[in-house]
C-alpha positions as CSV (number, residue, x, y, z in Angstrom):
1,M,134.0,252.2,88.1
2,G,132.2,255.3,89.3
3,Q,133.6,258.5,90.8
4,L,133.9,260.0,94.3
5,H,133.0,263.6,94.9
6,V,135.6,265.0,97.4
7,E,135.1,268.2,99.6
8,F,138.2,269.1,101.6
9,V,138.0,272.0,104.1
10,A,140.3,273.6,106.7
11,A,139.6,276.1,109.4
12,D,140.4,278.9,107.0
13,G,138.2,277.7,104.1
14,K,137.9,275.2,101.3
15,V,141.1,273.5,100.3
16,W,140.0,271.4,97.4
17,E,136.7,270.1,95.7
18,G,136.3,267.8,92.8
19,D,136.0,264.3,91.6
20,A,138.3,261.5,92.3
21,E,138.9,257.7,91.7
22,R,140.3,257.1,95.1
23,V,141.0,258.8,98.4
24,V,143.8,257.5,100.8
25,A,144.3,258.9,104.3
26,R,145.8,257.9,107.6
27,A,143.0,257.3,110.1
28,V,143.6,256.4,113.9
29,E,142.9,252.7,113.1
30,G,145.5,252.8,110.3
31,D,145.7,253.8,106.6
32,I,142.3,253.8,104.7
33,G,141.5,253.7,101.0
34,I,138.1,255.0,99.8
35,L,136.8,253.8,96.4
36,P,133.3,254.5,94.8
37,S,130.5,252.5,96.4
38,H,132.3,252.6,99.8
39,A,130.1,251.9,102.9
40,P,129.1,255.0,104.9
41,L,132.0,255.8,107.3
42,L,133.1,258.4,109.8
43,T,136.6,258.2,111.1
44,V,139.2,260.4,112.9
45,L,142.3,261.3,111.0
46,R,145.8,261.2,112.3
47,E,148.5,263.7,111.3
48,G,149.8,262.7,108.0
49,E,149.2,262.7,104.3
50,V,145.8,262.6,102.4
51,R,146.0,261.6,98.7
52,I,143.2,262.3,96.2
53,E,143.9,260.3,93.2
54,G,142.5,260.4,89.7
55,G,139.6,262.4,88.4
56,G,139.8,265.4,86.1
57,S,142.6,267.2,87.8
58,G,145.1,264.3,88.4
59,S,146.4,263.4,91.9
60,Q,146.7,265.9,94.7
61,A,148.5,265.3,98.0
62,F,148.1,267.3,101.3
63,V,149.4,267.0,104.8
64,V,146.8,267.4,107.6
65,D,147.3,267.8,111.4
66,G,144.4,265.4,112.2
67,G,140.7,265.9,111.5
68,F,137.7,263.9,110.4
69,L,136.8,261.9,107.2
70,S,133.3,261.0,106.2
71,V,131.9,258.9,103.4
72,D,128.2,258.8,102.3
73,S,126.8,258.1,98.8
74,D,130.1,258.5,97.1
75,V,130.7,261.9,98.8
76,V,133.9,262.2,100.7
77,R,134.2,265.0,103.2
78,I,137.5,265.8,104.9
79,V,137.8,268.4,107.6
80,S,141.2,269.4,109.2
81,E,142.3,272.3,111.3
82,T,145.4,273.0,109.2
83,V,146.3,271.6,105.7
84,S,149.4,272.1,103.6
85,S,150.0,271.1,100.0
86,R,152.6,268.5,99.2
């Protein structure tokens, strides 16, 4: 299985960047899981947890107040106004 490259930013700057095996977030349509080779996607995030799992740095969990998540060519970009670590 391949890897995802994740770029996570908030209004005050970059929150996290690195490789991951999976990203799980709460979208307005429901929870969504992103794996390598996922189809291109743009979705609105609801308030809740974003988990970045696997990769070189283990798992990370953050709480967002909403925002956007996009996927294209195994690159996941997450943008939120405010982010806190879990």
